[in-house]
C-alpha positions in Angstrom: 71.0 109.5 92.2 72.8 111.4 95.2 75.9 110.2 96.5 77.2 111.1 100.2 80.4 109.7 102.5 80.2 110.4 106.2 82.5 109.5 108.9 80.4 108.6 111.7 82.9 107.4 114.2 80.9 104.6 115.5 77.2 104.5 115.7 76.3 102.7 118.9 79.6 101.5 120.8 82.8 103.1 120.5 86.1 102.0 121.6 86.7 104.0 124.8 90.7 105.2 123.7 88.7 106.7 120.7 85.9 108.4 122.6 87.8 110.8 125.0 87.4 114.3 125.0 90.8 115.1 124.3 93.2 113.1 121.7 96.3 113.3 123.7 95.6 110.4 126.0 93.9 108.1 123.2 96.4 108.5 121.1 99.6 107.5 124.0 96.5 104.5 124.9 96.1 103.4 121.0 100.0 103.6 120.5 100.9 101.5 124.0 98.4 98.9 122.4 99.4 98.6 118.9 102.9 98.0 120.2 101.9 95.7 122.8 99.9 93.7 120.2 102.7 93.5 117.8 105.2 92.1 120.7 102.8 89.2 121.5 102.7 88.0 118.2 106.4 87.4 117.8 107.3 83.9 117.7 109.8 83.6 120.3 109.5 86.4 123.5 113.3 87.7 124.2 114.5 89.0 127.4 114.0 92.5 125.9 110.6 91.9 124.3 109.4 90.3 127.6 110.8 93.8 129.9 109.1 96.0 127.3 105.8 94.0 127.4 105.5 94.3 131.1 106.3 98.3 130.6 103.3 98.5 128.3 101.5 96.1 130.5 101.8 99.0 132.9 101.2 101.7 130.9 97.6 100.2 129.9 97.3 99.1 133.4 97.0 95.7 133.2 100.0 94.9 134.8 98.3 93.9 138.0 95.3 92.4 136.9 94.3 91.3 132.9 91.7 94.4 132.5 91.3 97.7 132.8 89.9 100.5 131.5 90.5 101.3 128.2 91.7 97.4 127.4 91.6 93.6 128.2 93.9 90.3 128.2 92.3 87.7 127.4 94.3 84.3 127.7 92.0 81.6 126.0 94.3 78.5 126.9 97.8 78.5 128.0 99.4 81.8 130.1 100.9 84.9 128.6 101.8 86.8 132.1 101.7 86.1 135.8 100.8 88.3 138.4 102.6 88.1 141.8 103.4 90.6 145.0 106.4 89.4 145.5 108.0 88.5 142.3 106.1 91.1 140.5 104.6 90.8 136.8 106.2 88.6 135.0 106.0 86.9 131.4 105.5 83.5 131.6 105.1 82.4 127.7 108.2 81.6 125.9 106.6 82.6 122.7 103.4 83.0 120.8 102.8 79.5 120.3 103.2 79.0 124.1 99.3 80.7 124.8 96.4 81.5 122.9 94.8 84.8 123.2 94.8 88.7 122.1 94.8 92.2 123.5 91.4 94.2 123.3 90.4 97.5 123.2 87.1 98.0 125.8 83.9 100.0 124.4 81.0 102.1 125.8 78.0 103.3 124.1 78.5 106.4 122.1 76.7 109.5 123.6 72.8 108.8 123.0 72.4 112.1 121.9 75.0 112.0 119.6 73.5 109.1 118.1 70.7 110.7 117.6 72.6 113.9 115.4 73.6 111.2 113.8 70.7 110.4 112.4 69.7 113.8 111.9 72.8 114.5 109.3 71.6 111.1 107.4 68.5 112.5 107.4 69.0 115.9 106.3 71.7 115.0 103.4 69.0 112.4 102.0 71.4 110.3 100.1 70.2 107.7 97.8 73.8 105.7 98.4 75.6 106.9 101.8 79.3 105.6 102.2 79.6 105.0 106.5 83.3 105.5 107.8 83.9 104.1 111.0 81.1 101.8 111.7 81.1 98.6 113.8 79.2 96.2 111.8 76.2 95.6 109.8 74.0 95.1 112.3 74.9 98.2 113.7 74.2 99.9 110.2 70.8 98.0 110.4 69.3 99.2 113.4 70.6 102.4 113.0 68.5 102.6 109.5 65.4 100.8 110.8 65.2 101.9 114.4 66.7 105.6 114.4 66.3 107.0 111.2 62.6 106.9 111.4 62.6 108.4 114.5 64.2 111.4 113.6 61.7 111.5 110.8 64.0 110.2 108.1 63.3 107.1 106.1 65.1 103.7 106.6 67.4 102.2 103.4 66.4 99.0 102.5 70.0 97.8 101.8 73.1 98.0 104.0 76.2 95.8 103.8 79.9 95.7 105.1 82.7 93.5 104.5 84.5 93.0 107.7 87.8 94.9 107.8 91.4 94.9 109.2 90.4 97.0 112.1 90.0 95.7 115.8 88.9 98.6 117.0 85.3 98.4 114.9 85.5 101.1 112.7 84.8 99.3 109.4 83.3 101.0 106.0 80.0 99.9 105.3 77.2 101.2 102.4 73.4 102.1 102.3 71.3 102.0 99.5 67.5 102.7 98.7 65.4 101.3 95.8 65.7 101.7 93.0 69.1 101.9 93.4 70.2 98.7 94.1 74.0 97.1 95.5 75.1 94.7 92.7 78.6 93.0 92.5 81.1 93.6 95.4 84.5 92.6 96.1 86.6 92.7 98.7 90.1 93.9 99.2 91.1 93.5 102.9 93.8 90.6 102.3 95.7 92.9 99.2 99.3 92.5 100.0 101.9 95.4 99.9 105.4 93.6 98.7 106.6 93.3 102.3 103.4 91.0 102.8 101.7 92.8 104.7 97.7 93.8 104.1 97.6 97.1 102.5 94.4 98.5 103.7 93.9 99.8 107.9 90.2 98.7 107.1 89.4 97.4 103.2 88.5 99.1 100.1 85.7 97.1 99.1 84.2 97.7 95.3 80.5 97.9 95.3 78.4 98.4 92.4 75.5 100.5 92.2 72.6 99.5 89.8 71.0 102.5 89.0 67.2 102.7 87.6 68.6 104.1 83.9 70.6 100.5 83.9 74.0 102.1 84.3 76.6 100.9 87.1 78.1 103.2 89.2 81.6 101.3 90.6 82.1 102.8 94.3 85.9 102.4 96.1 84.9 103.1 100.0 87.7 103.9 101.8 89.0 104.9 105.1 93.5 105.2 105.0 95.8 105.4 107.6 95.2 108.0 109.9 98.0 110.5 111.5 96.7 110.1 114.9 99.3 107.8 116.1 102.1 106.2 115.1 105.1 108.1 112.9 104.3 110.7 110.9 107.0 109.1 108.2 105.5 105.7 108.5 101.6 106.5 108.5 102.7 108.9 105.4 104.0 105.8 104.0 101.2 103.6 104.4 98.6 106.0 103.4 100.4 106.8 99.6 100.7 102.6 99.8 96.9 102.9 100.0 96.4 105.6 97.7 98.4 103.7 94.9 96.6 100.5 95.7 93.5 102.5 95.1 94.8 104.0 91.9 95.4 100.2 90.5 91.8 99.0 91.5 90.5 102.4 89.4 92.9 101.7 86.4 91.4 97.8 86.7 88.3 98.9 86.3 88.6 101.4 84.0 90.6 98.5 81.6 87.4 96.6 82.2 85.2 99.0 80.7 83.7 101.0 83.7 83.4 104.7 83.1 81.2 105.5 86.2 83.6 105.5 89.4 83.8 107.5 92.8 86.7 106.8 95.0 84.8 107.8 98.2 85.4 108.4 102.3 87.8 109.8 104.5 91.7 109.5 103.2 93.4 111.6 106.1 95.4 113.8 104.3 94.9 116.8 102.5 95.1 117.1 98.6 98.4 118.7 98.2 100.0 115.5 100.2 102.5 113.5 98.4 100.4 110.7 99.9 97.3 111.4 97.8 99.4 112.1 94.4 98.9 108.9 92.9 95.2 109.5 92.8 95.0 113.0 91.9 98.3 114.2 90.7 97.2 113.2 86.9 94.1 115.3 87.4 92.2 112.3 85.5 90.4 111.9 88.7 88.2 115.3 90.1 87.2 116.5 93.3 83.7 117.0 93.4 84.3 119.9 95.5 86.0 121.5 92.7 83.1 121.1 90.4 81.5 124.6 89.5 78.4 122.9 90.8 79.5 122.7 94.2 78.0 124.4 97.0 80.7 125.5 99.3 79.9 127.1 102.9 83.2 128.9 102.4 85.4 126.2 104.6 87.3 124.3 102.5 87.6 121.5 105.6 85.6 118.7 106.2 86.9 117.7 109.7 86.7 119.7 112.8 87.2 123.8 112.1 86.7 123.2 108.4 90.2 124.7 107.4 92.4 124.1 104.4 94.3 121.5 106.9 91.5 119.4 107.7 90.4 118.6 104.3 90.3 114.6 104.9 86.6 113.3 103.3 86.5 113.0 99.7 84.4 112.3 96.7 86.6 111.6 93.8 85.0 110.7 90.7 85.8 109.7 87.1 86.4 112.0 84.1 82.8 110.7 83.1 80.9 110.7 86.4 82.2 114.4 87.2 81.1 115.5 83.8 77.7 114.2 85.2 77.6 115.8 88.7 74.9 118.4 88.8 75.6 119.4 92.6 77.1 119.0 95.4 78.1 120.2 98.9 79.2 119.7 102.5 76.5 119.2 105.7 78.3 120.7 108.7 75.5 121.2 111.2 76.2 117.9 113.0 80.0 118.8 113.9 80.8 121.0 116.8 84.5 122.1 116.0 87.8 121.5 117.7 87.6 123.4 120.9 85.1 125.9 120.9 81.6 126.3 120.2 81.1 126.7 116.3 80.6 129.3 113.7 78.3 127.6 111.4 74.5 126.7 112.3 74.1 123.4 114.7 71.5 121.0 115.9 69.6 122.1 118.9 70.2 119.5 120.7 74.1 119.9 120.6 75.1 122.1 123.3 78.7 120.6 123.9 80.9 118.7 122.2 79.9 115.4 123.2 77.1 116.0 121.4 78.3 116.2 118.1 77.5 113.8 115.8 80.9 113.6 114.6 83.9 115.7 114.0 83.8 115.3 110.1 80.7 116.9 108.1 78.9 114.4 105.8 79.9 115.3 101.7 77.5 114.9 99.0 76.9 115.1 95.1 74.2 114.9 93.0 74.7 112.4 90.0 72.7 112.4 86.4 72.9 108.4 86.2 
């Protein structure tokens, strides 16, 4: 069975703030969006909170109207804000109970050439089971599989699955599989809480069981940890540490229930030596497939952008029994442009600019004798 993970950075539609050429502006927009979203959930709006809301609305371009290039304020019932030329923008709701609505990120279509190159990556990796990171929804996966893959000479997957997670930017985690490998039991952890009562996972950590043609079962824990992209680095690190600890808890539970073939895969958003990933890697029990003798390295240790050591974000981590059954592995970098300059590796002929890249992430794969 060939198992792979690929952060596709959305297949068809992506939040505009995530789809900019540079990250600086997008980071600022997302920080303002998160701050405003948190403020509007307060049960009572203090004068300080109201003033801060107006500041954030101005920064997001919704201080004079309820839509801008990047965000949209929806007021379904009641009213949060009034816009007036003479008196200026005012928060008129006393608290969350006075109105019904939300702030949402505006989306736009992903570059058509980029989407085609994403399909070429999936075709060329030729995984039997493929974890997809940052994907919109199950409908998008099905359309991608049934329409785009055949258009580039690939074979559609007969099974697609995605469980909605906690991120409202449409960047969930999903799975595709081909017969004779079957998606079996599934379990979501989107609502798992930390000791402070907050949801642990930024998206989800779904458990998928894969039933192989030999009768063995492989358990997949598909992940996308908190990014370093916005928010304080201290808070982001703490969130990833909590997520890694929660995943280790799921792994240990599966082991106690008798499971031996377990893979943790996806975008963990940190490097192997980071303390944040210590719950998964420090004991040495769970192995990184890139450390396997059969893994075919291209000389670059990272999986993101330029492939440097600090760019190692994507993982296939294997239980000892599954690591022992690994017969090969590699990284497919042909759809990655890199951070700023023309890449030093071979890319698809259609890629003549960074906007044509399939993703900033390379696809990672391994072959398992199961």
